[in-house]
C-alpha positions in Angstrom: 161.6 19.5 62.9 159.1 17.8 60.6 159.4 18.2 56.8 155.7 18.9 56.5 154.1 21.7 58.4 150.6 21.8 56.8 150.9 25.6 56.8 150.5 25.7 53.1 147.5 23.5 52.8 145.2 26.5 52.3 147.2 27.8 49.3 149.4 30.3 51.1 153.1 30.3 52.0 155.2 32.2 54.4 157.9 34.6 53.3 161.1 35.2 55.3 160.1 37.7 57.9 156.7 36.1 58.5 154.3 37.6 56.0 152.0 35.2 54.2 151.1 35.3 50.6 149.3 33.2 48.0 151.3 30.5 46.5 150.5 32.0 43.1 152.0 35.3 44.1 154.5 36.7 41.5 157.2 36.7 44.2 156.6 33.0 44.9 156.7 32.2 41.2 160.0 34.1 40.8 161.8 32.4 43.6 160.3 29.1 42.7 161.7 29.4 39.2 165.1 30.4 40.6 164.9 27.2 42.7 164.0 25.2 39.6 167.0 26.7 37.8 169.2 25.6 40.6 167.8 22.1 40.4 168.4 21.8 36.6 171.9 23.1 37.0 172.3 20.3 39.6 171.3 17.8 37.0 173.9 19.2 34.6 176.6 18.8 37.3 175.4 15.2 38.0 175.8 14.4 34.3 179.5 15.2 34.6 180.4 13.9 38.1 184.2 13.7 37.4 184.4 17.0 35.6 185.6 15.3 32.4 183.7 17.8 30.2 183.1 20.8 32.4 186.6 20.8 33.9 187.1 23.9 36.0 183.6 25.1 35.1 182.2 22.4 37.4 183.2 24.0 40.7 182.4 27.4 39.2 178.9 26.2 38.3 178.5 24.9 41.9 179.3 28.5 43.0 176.5 29.7 40.7 174.1 27.4 42.7 175.2 29.3 45.8 174.4 32.6 44.1 171.0 31.3 43.1 170.3 30.5 46.7 171.3 34.0 47.7 168.9 35.4 45.0 166.1 33.1 46.2 166.5 34.2 49.8 166.2 37.8 48.7 163.1 37.1 46.6 161.5 35.1 49.4 162.0 38.0 51.9 159.0 40.1 52.9 161.4 43.0 53.6 164.7 42.1 51.9 166.4 45.5 52.6 165.9 45.0 56.3 167.2 41.5 56.2 170.2 42.5 54.1 171.0 45.2 56.6 170.7 42.8 59.5 172.9 40.2 57.7 170.1 37.6 57.9 170.4 37.1 54.2 173.5 37.7 52.1 173.8 40.3 49.3 174.9 39.3 45.8 178.0 41.2 44.8 178.2 42.9 41.4 181.6 41.2 41.2 179.7 38.0 40.4 178.4 39.5 37.2 182.0 40.4 36.2 183.0 36.8 37.0 180.3 35.4 34.7 181.4 37.8 31.9 185.0 36.7 32.2 183.9 33.0 32.2 181.8 33.6 29.0 184.7 35.3 27.3 187.1 32.5 28.2 184.7 29.8 26.9 183.9 31.8 23.8 187.6 31.9 22.8 187.6 28.1 22.4 184.4 28.1 20.2 183.8 28.7 16.5 182.1 31.9 15.6 178.4 31.7 15.3 176.6 32.6 12.0 173.3 30.9 12.7 171.0 30.0 15.6 171.9 26.9 17.7 169.3 24.2 18.2 169.3 22.8 21.7 170.7 19.3 21.9 173.9 17.4 21.2 175.5 15.6 24.1 173.3 14.9 27.2 175.3 17.5 29.2 174.9 20.1 26.5 171.2 19.4 26.2 170.7 19.8 30.0 172.6 23.1 29.9 170.2 24.3 27.2 167.3 23.3 29.5 169.0 25.3 32.2 169.3 28.3 29.9 165.6 28.2 29.1 164.6 28.0 32.8 167.0 30.8 33.4 165.2 33.0 30.9 161.9 32.2 32.6 163.4 33.1 35.9 164.6 36.4 34.4 161.0 37.1 33.2 159.7 36.3 36.7 162.1 38.5 38.5 161.6 41.3 36.0 157.8 41.2 36.8 158.7 42.3 40.4 160.6 45.4 39.4 157.7 47.8 39.8 157.6 47.0 43.5 161.3 46.3 44.0 163.3 48.4 41.5 166.6 47.5 43.4 166.5 44.1 41.7 167.6 45.8 38.5 171.0 46.7 40.1 172.5 43.2 40.4 169.9 40.5 40.4 168.4 41.0 36.9 171.7 41.6 35.2 173.2 38.5 37.0 170.4 36.3 35.8 170.6 37.8 32.3 174.3 37.0 32.1 173.8 33.6 33.6 171.6 32.6 30.6 174.3 33.7 28.3 176.8 31.6 30.2 174.6 28.5 30.1 174.3 28.9 26.3 178.0 29.2 26.0 178.6 26.3 28.4 176.3 24.1 26.3 178.2 24.9 23.2 181.5 24.2 25.0 180.1 20.9 26.3 179.3 19.8 22.8 182.7 20.8 21.4 184.5 19.0 24.2 182.4 15.9 23.6 183.2 16.0 19.9 179.7 16.9 18.9 178.8 19.6 16.5 176.1 22.1 17.4 173.0 21.7 15.3 172.3 24.9 13.5 169.0 26.3 12.5 169.2 27.8 9.0 166.4 29.9 7.4 164.9 28.3 4.3 166.8 30.7 2.1 170.2 29.6 3.4 169.1 25.9 3.2 168.2 26.4 -0.4 171.6 28.0 -1.0 173.4 25.1 0.5 174.1 26.7 3.9 
């Protein structure tokens, strides 16, 4: 099988199930951003290959990549309900949202309480996790744009992506703390004038 098919040279792409749509279709934009999110999480994992900073979060983050592939397959399907029933694509379980929430709570327990906004940055790993968080928010906007035609996405997919962005924020803070770096805080002018 060749990598290039030339099928998209006219500006269209094929969905799972055979339908063809424009490459600027909202569905293509949504699953493309989910794919981008998966890639930037891959960069974060590559920045910590031995798991020195992420620890047990490394394998859990790799499982998130699997979840994102599952979401991408659903978004790339012309008739996702049919493919889900047939077992052609897997369903994302609501238990995965619970797992993200438990993970956030565990990480949050090791972090100082926030009283200001966090500026992205710090260690290279934390900075990359912040990039992943912003791509995740864009993916959430893209998937939300599909809700009128596919309201079932609101059941598990949108809440999962929403929670994932919270997790990536918390992971970025944890990565800074474990690397001995303080989060940079954004303080309104009033608080800066008062000395913080």
